[in-house]
ZADO-1210 file (C-alpha; in nm, 4 decimals, padded with zeros to 6 digits):
<atoms>
<atom x="00.0000" y="00.0000" z="00.0000" code="UNK" pos="1"/>
<atom x="00.2789" y="00.2573" z="00.0649" code="UNK" pos="2"/>
<atom x="00.3936" y="00.2125" z="-00.2942" code="UNK" pos="3"/>
<atom x="00.0467" y="00.2654" z="-00.4398" code="UNK" pos="4"/>
<atom x="-00.0079" y="00.5655" z="-00.2115" code="UNK" pos="5"/>
<atom x="00.3231" y="00.7141" z="-00.3257" code="UNK" pos="6"/>
<atom x="00.1930" y="00.7253" z="-00.6831" code="UNK" pos="7"/>
<atom x="-00.1349" y="00.8842" z="-00.5722" code="UNK" pos="8"/>
<atom x="-00.0027" y="01.2409" z="-00.6022" code="UNK" pos="9"/>
<atom x="00.0925" y="01.4377" z="-00.9119" code="UNK" pos="10"/>
<atom x="00.3704" y="01.6101" z="-00.7153" code="UNK" pos="11"/>
<atom x="00.5257" y="01.2770" z="-00.6156" code="UNK" pos="12"/>
<atom x="00.5000" y="01.1456" z="-00.9714" code="UNK" pos="13"/>
<atom x="00.6739" y="01.4627" z="-01.0917" code="UNK" pos="14"/>
<atom x="00.9489" y="01.4124" z="-00.8318" code="UNK" pos="15"/>
<atom x="01.0078" y="01.0637" z="-00.9741" code="UNK" pos="16"/>
<atom x="01.0162" y="01.2039" z="-01.3287" code="UNK" pos="17"/>
<atom x="01.2752" y="01.4635" z="-01.2251" code="UNK" pos="18"/>
<atom x="01.4963" y="01.1969" z="-01.0686" code="UNK" pos="19"/>
<atom x="01.4673" y="00.9782" z="-01.3791" code="UNK" pos="20"/>
<atom x="01.5859" y="01.2704" z="-01.5920" code="UNK" pos="21"/>
<atom x="01.8552" y="01.4027" z="-01.3580" code="UNK" pos="22"/>
<atom x="01.9674" y="01.0881" z="-01.1697" code="UNK" pos="23"/>
<atom x="02.0289" y="01.2847" z="-00.8488" code="UNK" pos="24"/>
<atom x="01.8989" y="01.6185" z="-00.7174" code="UNK" pos="25"/>
<atom x="01.9049" y="01.8119" z="-00.3916" code="UNK" pos="26"/>
<atom x="01.5791" y="01.8875" z="-00.2146" code="UNK" pos="27"/>
<atom x="01.6314" y="02.2568" z="-00.2926" code="UNK" pos="28"/>
<atom x="01.6673" y="02.1780" z="-00.6645" code="UNK" pos="29"/>
<atom x="01.3519" y="01.9647" z="-00.6624" code="UNK" pos="30"/>
<atom x="01.1526" y="02.2327" z="-00.4776" code="UNK" pos="31"/>
<atom x="01.2661" y="02.4984" z="-00.7270" code="UNK" pos="32"/>
<atom x="01.1844" y="02.2790" z="-01.0294" code="UNK" pos="33"/>
<atom x="00.8338" y="02.2079" z="-00.8966" code="UNK" pos="34"/>
<atom x="00.7677" y="02.5601" z="-00.7710" code="UNK" pos="35"/>
<atom x="00.6936" y="02.4524" z="-00.4127" code="UNK" pos="36"/>
<atom x="00.8501" y="02.5356" z="-00.0785" code="UNK" pos="37"/>
<atom x="01.0921" y="02.3051" z="00.0974" code="UNK" pos="38"/>
<atom x="00.8398" y="02.2609" z="00.3755" code="UNK" pos="39"/>
<atom x="00.5702" y="02.1492" z="00.1321" code="UNK" pos="40"/>
<atom x="00.8158" y="01.9125" z="-00.0375" code="UNK" pos="41"/>
<atom x="00.9316" y="01.7371" z="00.2804" code="UNK" pos="42"/>
<atom x="00.6220" y="01.5225" z="00.3360" code="UNK" pos="43"/>
<atom x="00.6233" y="01.4047" z="-00.0279" code="UNK" pos="44"/>
<atom x="00.9916" y="01.3097" z="-00.0078" code="UNK" pos="45"/>
<atom x="00.9301" y="01.1256" z="00.3178" code="UNK" pos="46"/>
<atom x="00.6447" y="00.9232" z="00.1656" code="UNK" pos="47"/>
<atom x="00.8547" y="00.8250" z="-00.1366" code="UNK" pos="48"/>
<atom x="01.1411" y="00.7287" z="00.0933" code="UNK" pos="49"/>
<atom x="00.9183" y="00.5189" z="00.3204" code="UNK" pos="50"/>
<atom x="00.7848" y="00.3359" z="00.0132" code="UNK" pos="51"/>
<atom x="01.1420" y="00.2495" z="-00.0852" code="UNK" pos="52"/>
<atom x="01.1175" y="00.4357" z="-00.4176" code="UNK" pos="53"/>
<atom x="01.3869" y="00.6942" z="-00.3416" code="UNK" pos="54"/>
<atom x="01.6799" y="00.7258" z="-00.1035" code="UNK" pos="55"/>
<atom x="01.7868" y="01.0476" z="00.0655" code="UNK" pos="56"/>
<atom x="02.1574" y="01.0895" z="00.1388" code="UNK" pos="57"/>
<atom x="02.3390" y="01.3657" z="00.3239" code="UNK" pos="58"/>
<atom x="02.6367" y="01.5214" z="00.1455" code="UNK" pos="59"/>
<atom x="02.8675" y="01.7610" z="00.3252" code="UNK" pos="60"/>
<atom x="02.9734" y="02.0857" z="00.1560" code="UNK" pos="61"/>
<atom x="03.1055" y="02.4255" z="00.2642" code="UNK" pos="62"/>
<atom x="02.7570" y="02.5308" z="00.3766" code="UNK" pos="63"/>
<atom x="02.6913" y="02.2187" z="00.5857" code="UNK" pos="64"/>
<atom x="02.4959" y="01.9047" z="00.4995" code="UNK" pos="65"/>
<atom x="02.2900" y="01.8937" z="00.1801" code="UNK" pos="66"/>
<atom x="02.0168" y="01.6316" z="00.1324" code="UNK" pos="67"/>
<atom x="02.0460" y="01.4565" z="-00.2046" code="UNK" pos="68"/>
<atom x="01.7695" y="01.2400" z="-00.3544" code="UNK" pos="69"/>
<atom x="01.7939" y="00.9587" z="-00.6060" code="UNK" pos="70"/>
<atom x="01.5797" y="00.6660" z="-00.7156" code="UNK" pos="71"/>
<atom x="01.6447" y="00.3442" z="-00.5269" code="UNK" pos="72"/>
<atom x="01.4734" y="00.1233" z="-00.7862" code="UNK" pos="73"/>
<atom x="01.4856" y="00.1127" z="-01.1660" code="UNK" pos="74"/>
<atom x="01.1509" y="-00.0604" z="-01.1978" code="UNK" pos="75"/>
<atom x="00.8601" y="-00.1986" z="-00.9970" code="UNK" pos="76"/>
<atom x="00.7001" y="-00.5351" z="-01.0777" code="UNK" pos="77"/>
<atom x="00.3642" y="-00.6560" z="-00.9486" code="UNK" pos="78"/>
<atom x="00.3050" y="-01.0319" z="-00.9593" code="UNK" pos="79"/>
<atom x="-00.0638" y="-01.1146" z="-00.9246" code="UNK" pos="80"/>
<atom x="-00.1576" y="-01.4681" z="-00.8215" code="UNK" pos="81"/>
<atom x="-00.4709" y="-01.6210" z="-00.6754" code="UNK" pos="82"/>
<atom x="-00.4726" y="-01.6870" z="-00.3010" code="UNK" pos="83"/>
<atom x="-00.5410" y="-02.0526" z="-00.3723" code="UNK" pos="84"/>
<atom x="-00.2273" y="-02.0991" z="-00.5842" code="UNK" pos="85"/>
<atom x="-00.0158" y="-01.9080" z="-00.3320" code="UNK" pos="86"/>
<atom x="-00.1283" y="-02.1359" z="-00.0479" code="UNK" pos="87"/>
<atom x="-00.0296" y="-02.4471" z="-00.2420" code="UNK" pos="88"/>
<atom x="00.3233" y="-02.3290" z="-00.3200" code="UNK" pos="89"/>
<atom x="00.6219" y="-02.4696" z="-00.1340" code="UNK" pos="90"/>
<atom x="00.9151" y="-02.2290" z="-00.1398" code="UNK" pos="91"/>
<atom x="01.2899" y="-02.2664" z="-00.0921" code="UNK" pos="92"/>
<atom x="01.5029" y="-01.9491" z="-00.0813" code="UNK" pos="93"/>
<atom x="01.8799" y="-01.9221" z="-00.0892" code="UNK" pos="94"/>
<atom x="02.1485" y="-01.6739" z="-00.1891" code="UNK" pos="95"/>
<atom x="02.4743" y="-01.7364" z="-00.3757" code="UNK" pos="96"/>
<atom x="02.7642" y="-01.4951" z="-00.3313" code="UNK" pos="97"/>
<atom x="02.9070" y="-01.3609" z="-00.6567" code="UNK" pos="98"/>
<atom x="03.2492" y="-01.5009" z="-00.5647" code="UNK" pos="99"/>
<atom x="03.1201" y="-01.8549" z="-00.5043" code="UNK" pos="100"/>
<atom x="03.1394" y="-01.9645" z="-00.8681" code="UNK" pos="101"/>
<atom x="03.2262" y="-02.3271" z="-00.9363" code="UNK" pos="102"/>
<atom x="03.3702" y="-02.2818" z="-01.2857" code="UNK" pos="103"/>
<atom x="03.4864" y="-01.9962" z="-01.5060" code="UNK" pos="104"/>
<atom x="03.6528" y="-01.8990" z="-01.8320" code="UNK" pos="105"/>
<atom x="03.7524" y="-01.5320" z="-01.8246" code="UNK" pos="106"/>
<atom x="03.9047" y="-01.2884" z="-02.0743" code="UNK" pos="107"/>
<atom x="04.0077" y="-00.9258" z="-01.9982" code="UNK" pos="108"/>
<atom x="03.9142" y="-00.6642" z="-01.9192" code="UNK" pos="109"/>
<atom x="03.8554" y="-00.8417" z="-01.5889" code="UNK" pos="110"/>
<atom x="03.8934" y="-00.8330" z="-01.2161" code="UNK" pos="111"/>
<atom x="03.7271" y="-00.8863" z="-00.8821" code="UNK" pos="112"/>
<atom x="03.7285" y="-00.7195" z="-00.5427" code="UNK" pos="113"/>
<atom x="03.6090" y="-00.7577" z="-00.1863" code="UNK" pos="114"/>
<atom x="03.4504" y="-00.4712" z="00.0036" code="UNK" pos="115"/>
<atom x="03.8006" y="-00.3895" z="00.1310" code="UNK" pos="116"/>
<atom x="04.0322" y="-00.4127" z="-00.1699" code="UNK" pos="117"/>
<atom x="04.1041" y="-00.5536" z="-00.5139" code="UNK" pos="118"/>
<atom x="04.1868" y="-00.9229" z="-00.5343" code="UNK" pos="119"/>
<atom x="04.5239" y="-00.9397" z="-00.7044" code="UNK" pos="120"/>
<atom x="04.5773" y="-00.7452" z="-01.0255" code="UNK" pos="121"/>
<atom x="04.3170" y="-00.6257" z="-01.2737" code="UNK" pos="122"/>
<atom x="04.3055" y="-00.7766" z="-01.6242" code="UNK" pos="123"/>
<atom x="04.4790" y="-01.0958" z="-01.5077" code="UNK" pos="124"/>
<atom x="04.2297" y="-01.3842" z="-01.5174" code="UNK" pos="125"/>
<atom x="04.4549" y="-01.6012" z="-01.2976" code="UNK" pos="126"/>
<atom x="04.3244" y="-01.4141" z="-00.9926" code="UNK" pos="127"/>
<atom x="03.9786" y="-01.5621" z="-01.0458" code="UNK" pos="128"/>
<atom x="04.1327" y="-01.8715" z="-00.8811" code="UNK" pos="129"/>
<atom x="04.2585" y="-01.6722" z="-00.5801" code="UNK" pos="130"/>
<atom x="04.1350" y="-01.8072" z="-00.2431" code="UNK" pos="131"/>
<atom x="03.9931" y="-01.4651" z="-00.1549" code="UNK" pos="132"/>
<atom x="03.7502" y="-01.4875" z="-00.4465" code="UNK" pos="133"/>
<atom x="03.4851" y="-01.6355" z="-00.2133" code="UNK" pos="134"/>
<atom x="03.4673" y="-01.2948" z="-00.0435" code="UNK" pos="135"/>
<atom x="03.4249" y="-01.1010" z="-00.3692" code="UNK" pos="136"/>
<atom x="03.1561" y="-00.8332" z="-00.3738" code="UNK" pos="137"/>
<atom x="03.2010" y="-00.7506" z="-00.7419" code="UNK" pos="138"/>
<atom x="03.3488" y="-00.9183" z="-01.0489" code="UNK" pos="139"/>
<atom x="03.3768" y="-00.8212" z="-01.4136" code="UNK" pos="140"/>
<atom x="03.5073" y="-00.9587" z="-01.7422" code="UNK" pos="141"/>
<atom x="03.5054" y="-00.8771" z="-02.1136" code="UNK" pos="142"/>
<atom x="03.4196" y="-01.2232" z="-02.2489" code="UNK" pos="143"/>
<atom x="03.3708" y="-01.5704" z="-02.1061" code="UNK" pos="144"/>
<atom x="03.1523" y="-01.7014" z="-01.8232" code="UNK" pos="145"/>
<atom x="03.1124" y="-01.7707" z="-01.4531" code="UNK" pos="146"/>
<atom x="02.9054" y="-02.0686" z="-01.3403" code="UNK" pos="147"/>
<atom x="02.7458" y="-02.1282" z="-01.0006" code="UNK" pos="148"/>
<atom x="02.6113" y="-02.4409" z="-00.8326" code="UNK" pos="149"/>
<atom x="02.2804" y="-02.3442" z="-00.6724" code="UNK" pos="150"/>
<atom x="02.2435" y="-02.5170" z="-00.3343" code="UNK" pos="151"/>
<atom x="01.9674" y="-02.7766" z="-00.3691" code="UNK" pos="152"/>
<atom x="01.8486" y="-02.8544" z="-00.0169" code="UNK" pos="153"/>
<atom x="01.4889" y="-02.9383" z="-00.1008" code="UNK" pos="154"/>
<atom x="01.3024" y="-03.1921" z="00.1121" code="UNK" pos="155"/>
<atom x="01.3028" y="-03.5542" z="-00.0021" code="UNK" pos="156"/>
<atom x="01.0642" y="-03.6639" z="-00.2765" code="UNK" pos="157"/>
<atom x="01.0062" y="-03.3145" z="-00.4198" code="UNK" pos="158"/>
<atom x="01.0466" y="-03.1679" z="-00.7669" code="UNK" pos="159"/>
<atom x="01.1255" y="-02.8158" z="-00.8877" code="UNK" pos="160"/>
<atom x="00.8369" y="-02.6284" z="-01.0524" code="UNK" pos="161"/>
<atom x="00.9899" y="-02.2822" z="-01.0968" code="UNK" pos="162"/>
<atom x="01.3224" y="-02.1050" z="-01.0418" code="UNK" pos="163"/>
<atom x="01.3541" y="-01.7280" z="-01.0025" code="UNK" pos="164"/>
<atom x="01.6891" y="-01.5536" z="-00.9743" code="UNK" pos="165"/>
<atom x="01.7534" y="-01.1857" z="-00.9084" code="UNK" pos="166"/>
<atom x="02.0899" y="-01.0155" z="-00.9511" code="UNK" pos="167"/>
<atom x="02.2462" y="-00.6746" z="-01.0128" code="UNK" pos="168"/>
<atom x="02.4266" y="-00.6710" z="-01.3454" code="UNK" pos="169"/>
<atom x="02.5663" y="-00.4425" z="-01.6169" code="UNK" pos="170"/>
<atom x="02.8034" y="-00.4446" z="-01.9119" code="UNK" pos="171"/>
<atom x="03.1814" y="-00.4097" z="-01.8722" code="UNK" pos="172"/>
<atom x="03.3399" y="-00.1228" z="-02.0632" code="UNK" pos="173"/>
<atom x="03.6982" y="00.0000" z="-02.0332" code="UNK" pos="174"/>
<atom x="03.6355" y="00.2632" z="-01.7664" code="UNK" pos="175"/>
<atom x="03.2598" y="00.3312" z="-01.7724" code="UNK" pos="176"/>
<atom x="03.0193" y="00.3927" z="-02.0583" code="UNK" pos="177"/>
<atom x="02.6393" y="00.4062" z="-02.0260" code="UNK" pos="178"/>
<atom x="02.6095" y="00.3328" z="-02.3998" code="UNK" pos="179"/>
<atom x="02.7965" y="00.0013" z="-02.4138" code="UNK" pos="180"/>
<atom x="02.5590" y="-00.2809" z="-02.5132" code="UNK" pos="181"/>
<atom x="02.6407" y="-00.6369" z="-02.4197" code="UNK" pos="182"/>
<atom x="02.4560" y="-00.9611" z="-02.5005" code="UNK" pos="183"/>
<atom x="02.4531" y="-01.1581" z="-02.1751" code="UNK" pos="184"/>
<atom x="02.3381" y="-01.5203" z="-02.1949" code="UNK" pos="185"/>
<atom x="02.1850" y="-01.7257" z="-01.9140" code="UNK" pos="186"/>
<atom x="02.2486" y="-02.1004" z="-01.9102" code="UNK" pos="187"/>
<atom x="02.0937" y="-02.3653" z="-01.6837" code="UNK" pos="188"/>
<atom x="02.2591" y="-02.7084" z="-01.6723" code="UNK" pos="189"/>
<atom x="02.4310" y="-02.6386" z="-02.0066" code="UNK" pos="190"/>
<atom x="02.1031" y="-02.5370" z="-02.1780" code="UNK" pos="191"/>
<atom x="02.0781" y="-02.1804" z="-02.3099" code="UNK" pos="192"/>
<atom x="01.7760" y="-02.0153" z="-02.1504" code="UNK" pos="193"/>
<atom x="01.8031" y="-01.6936" z="-02.3482" code="UNK" pos="194"/>
<atom x="01.9965" y="-01.3716" z="-02.3923" code="UNK" pos="195"/>
<atom x="01.9389" y="-01.0224" z="-02.2576" code="UNK" pos="196"/>
<atom x="02.1177" y="-00.7108" z="-02.3843" code="UNK" pos="197"/>
<atom x="02.2583" y="-00.4836" z="-02.1155" code="UNK" pos="198"/>
<atom x="02.2556" y="-00.1208" z="-02.2304" code="UNK" pos="199"/>
<atom x="02.5723" y="-00.0055" z="-02.0609" code="UNK" pos="200"/>
<atom x="02.8288" y="00.0064" z="-01.7832" code="UNK" pos="201"/>
<atom x="02.7090" y="00.2677" z="-01.5342" code="UNK" pos="202"/>
<atom x="02.9289" y="00.5188" z="-01.3557" code="UNK" pos="203"/>
<atom x="02.7434" y="00.8517" z="-01.3660" code="UNK" pos="204"/>
<atom x="02.6916" y="00.8457" z="-00.9863" code="UNK" pos="205"/>
<atom x="02.8364" y="00.6299" z="-00.7100" code="UNK" pos="206"/>
<atom x="02.6502" y="00.3163" z="-00.6170" code="UNK" pos="207"/>
<atom x="02.4491" y="00.3479" z="-00.2983" code="UNK" pos="208"/>
<atom x="02.6415" y="00.0625" z="-00.1318" code="UNK" pos="209"/>
<atom x="02.9706" y="00.0907" z="-00.3226" code="UNK" pos="210"/>
<atom x="03.2606" y="00.1203" z="-00.0718" code="UNK" pos="211"/>
<atom x="03.4273" y="00.4601" z="-00.0291" code="UNK" pos="212"/>
<atom x="03.7645" y="00.3311" z="-00.1502" code="UNK" pos="213"/>
<atom x="03.6256" y="00.2237" z="-00.4889" code="UNK" pos="214"/>
<atom x="03.7526" y="00.4226" z="-00.7873" code="UNK" pos="215"/>
<atom x="03.5235" y="00.6966" z="-00.9220" code="UNK" pos="216"/>
<atom x="03.5832" y="00.6086" z="-01.2877" code="UNK" pos="217"/>
<atom x="03.5007" y="00.2379" z="-01.2457" code="UNK" pos="218"/>
<atom x="03.1704" y="00.0458" z="-01.2520" code="UNK" pos="219"/>
<atom x="02.9418" y="00.1972" z="-00.9889" code="UNK" pos="220"/>
<atom x="02.6115" y="00.0129" z="-01.0153" code="UNK" pos="221"/>
<atom x="02.4024" y="-00.2171" z="-01.2352" code="UNK" pos="222"/>
<atom x="02.0380" y="-00.2952" z="-01.3014" code="UNK" pos="223"/>
<atom x="01.8438" y="-00.5372" z="-01.0845" code="UNK" pos="224"/>
<atom x="01.7140" y="-00.8084" z="-01.3164" code="UNK" pos="225"/>
<atom x="01.4723" y="-01.0911" z="-01.2368" code="UNK" pos="226"/>
<atom x="01.5051" y="-01.4137" z="-01.4382" code="UNK" pos="227"/>
<atom x="01.2266" y="-01.6731" z="-01.4133" code="UNK" pos="228"/>
<atom x="01.2066" y="-02.0247" z="-01.5577" code="UNK" pos="229"/>
<atom x="00.8624" y="-02.1835" z="-01.5214" code="UNK" pos="230"/>
<atom x="00.6365" y="-02.4290" z="-01.7044" code="UNK" pos="231"/>
<atom x="00.5668" y="-02.1836" z="-01.9868" code="UNK" pos="232"/>
<atom x="00.9150" y="-02.0500" z="-02.0646" code="UNK" pos="233"/>
<atom x="01.1941" y="-01.8176" z="-01.9544" code="UNK" pos="234"/>
<atom x="01.1367" y="-01.4527" z="-01.8649" code="UNK" pos="235"/>
<atom x="01.3387" y="-01.1423" z="-01.7802" code="UNK" pos="236"/>
<atom x="01.1388" y="-00.8973" z="-01.5680" code="UNK" pos="237"/>
<atom x="00.8203" y="-01.0676" z="-01.6818" code="UNK" pos="238"/>
<atom x="00.9040" y="-01.0462" z="-02.0549" code="UNK" pos="239"/>
<atom x="00.9461" y="-01.3800" z="-02.2301" code="UNK" pos="240"/>
<atom x="01.2896" y="-01.4380" z="-02.3845" code="UNK" pos="241"/>
<atom x="01.2528" y="-01.8047" z="-02.4844" code="UNK" pos="242"/>
<atom x="01.0287" y="-02.1108" z="-02.4764" code="UNK" pos="243"/>
<atom x="01.2803" y="-02.3071" z="-02.2681" code="UNK" pos="244"/>
<atom x="01.0787" y="-02.4245" z="-01.9682" code="UNK" pos="245"/>
<atom x="01.1428" y="-02.5921" z="-01.6349" code="UNK" pos="246"/>
<atom x="00.9807" y="-02.9226" z="-01.7388" code="UNK" pos="247"/>
<atom x="01.2639" y="-02.9856" z="-01.9870" code="UNK" pos="248"/>
<atom x="01.5134" y="-03.0238" z="-01.7014" code="UNK" pos="249"/>
<atom x="01.3279" y="-03.2756" z="-01.4803" code="UNK" pos="250"/>
<atom x="01.4814" y="-03.1233" z="-01.1687" code="UNK" pos="251"/>
<atom x="01.4115" y="-03.2792" z="-00.8300" code="UNK" pos="252"/>
<atom x="01.5563" y="-03.2823" z="-00.4781" code="UNK" pos="253"/>
<atom x="01.8614" y="-03.4833" z="-00.5934" code="UNK" pos="254"/>
<atom x="01.9477" y="-03.2742" z="-00.9011" code="UNK" pos="255"/>
<atom x="02.2612" y="-03.0678" z="-00.9427" code="UNK" pos="256"/>
<atom x="02.1522" y="-02.7187" z="-01.0490" code="UNK" pos="257"/>
<atom x="02.4155" y="-02.5137" z="-01.2313" code="UNK" pos="258"/>
<atom x="02.3594" y="-02.1580" z="-01.3534" code="UNK" pos="259"/>
<atom x="02.5926" y="-01.9697" z="-01.5863" code="UNK" pos="260"/>
<atom x="02.6319" y="-01.6024" z="-01.6844" code="UNK" pos="261"/>
<atom x="02.8077" y="-01.5785" z="-02.0201" code="UNK" pos="262"/>
<atom x="02.9237" y="-01.3269" z="-02.2771" code="UNK" pos="263"/>
<atom x="02.9940" y="-01.5397" z="-02.5833" code="UNK" pos="264"/>
<atom x="03.2921" y="-01.4610" z="-02.8028" code="UNK" pos="265"/>
<atom x="03.0656" y="-01.4521" z="-03.1102" code="UNK" pos="266"/>
<atom x="02.7994" y="-01.2314" z="-02.9462" code="UNK" pos="267"/>
<atom x="02.6751" y="-00.9467" z="-03.1647" code="UNK" pos="268"/>
<atom x="02.7412" y="-00.7108" z="-02.8738" code="UNK" pos="269"/>
<atom x="03.0313" y="-00.8601" z="-02.6779" code="UNK" pos="270"/>
<atom x="03.0390" y="-00.5806" z="-02.4221" code="UNK" pos="271"/>
<atom x="03.1349" y="-00.7771" z="-02.1146" code="UNK" pos="272"/>
<atom x="02.9613" y="-00.8340" z="-01.7830" code="UNK" pos="273"/>
<atom x="02.9759" y="-00.6972" z="-01.4289" code="UNK" pos="274"/>
<atom x="02.8086" y="-00.8737" z="-01.1351" code="UNK" pos="275"/>
<atom x="02.7463" y="-00.6776" z="-00.8157" code="UNK" pos="276"/>
<atom x="02.7117" y="-00.8478" z="-00.4801" code="UNK" pos="277"/>
<atom x="02.6348" y="-00.7348" z="-00.1276" code="UNK" pos="278"/>
<atom x="02.7870" y="-00.3965" z="-00.0339" code="UNK" pos="279"/>
<atom x="02.8433" y="-00.2996" z="-00.3994" code="UNK" pos="280"/>
<atom x="02.6155" y="-00.1152" z="-00.6406" code="UNK" pos="281"/>
<atom x="02.2588" y="-00.0069" z="-00.5655" code="UNK" pos="282"/>
<atom x="02.1201" y="-00.3301" z="-00.4185" code="UNK" pos="283"/>
<atom x="02.2620" y="-00.4884" z="-00.1072" code="UNK" pos="284"/>
<atom x="02.2310" y="-00.8470" z="-00.2284" code="UNK" pos="285"/>
<atom x="02.4190" y="-01.1251" z="-00.4020" code="UNK" pos="286"/>
<atom x="02.2448" y="-01.3698" z="-00.6397" code="UNK" pos="287"/>
<atom x="01.9080" y="-01.4453" z="-00.4820" code="UNK" pos="288"/>
<atom x="01.7398" y="-01.7742" z="-00.5718" code="UNK" pos="289"/>
<atom x="01.3705" y="-01.8465" z="-00.5181" code="UNK" pos="290"/>
<atom x="01.2634" y="-02.2057" z="-00.5942" code="UNK" pos="291"/>
<atom x="00.9019" y="-02.3225" z="-00.6070" code="UNK" pos="292"/>
<atom x="00.8672" y="-02.6984" z="-00.5572" code="UNK" pos="293"/>
<atom x="00.6007" y="-02.9639" z="-00.5078" code="UNK" pos="294"/>
<atom x="00.5687" y="-03.3175" z="-00.3758" code="UNK" pos="295"/>
<atom x="00.6480" y="-03.5919" z="-00.6258" code="UNK" pos="296"/>
</atoms>
């Protein structure tokens, strides 16, 4: 309800439009653009913040602290299901850290880092085997893949009906470039689910959770994408990208479930890939996995 209420005012909708156009604005700048007083603006900003649509950060300057506003989400999705179907669902949730890959083939530009420091040297793929990789909060590469084994701890005698993954991701340009398309493929147990084209490698503003030591001219944040494989096909943010469906895999409580992010060498737009984990980018999460299962 807070989200729906937040969109119930023309002023609040116009605030969102301003932040889409300008990425980040101070409260004074927003008030001036809308022709309202700071006092009148405050309650609208608070409602948008409480709904999780924007974040308000304090920046220190010569005149004291200045409150800066930016969007906290790139999109909002509403999944409508009947109460009956929701009650019948059995759910298993887990999260895989971006550094916990089980296999990789990497080509520069590339690198990885923890929340404290770089791991080894950039553009040297050998460091993807470094023991500290399990603590990585970000990784990037120009071509190749990283593959993860999704923990399958389902109860006995159950089968997988749907898998949903969410992750923060972008292209990988030398430096940063918001116009740097990259065809990123998603592969489940060696079967291509589909390909999504990332528009760019974003560095216009710092990521909300990106550590202070991180370099200003490097990848700052990505887009939060939701990939779903169900009985009807494969979807990105609710838009179908292929007819590959969960029934083709016959996954149950004993199955090994492997998921791969890949930028193929022969991709039309081979613009690399950056994966953001907890404490990097705009979303404080690693690779979240949501599995719907049923009794066999």
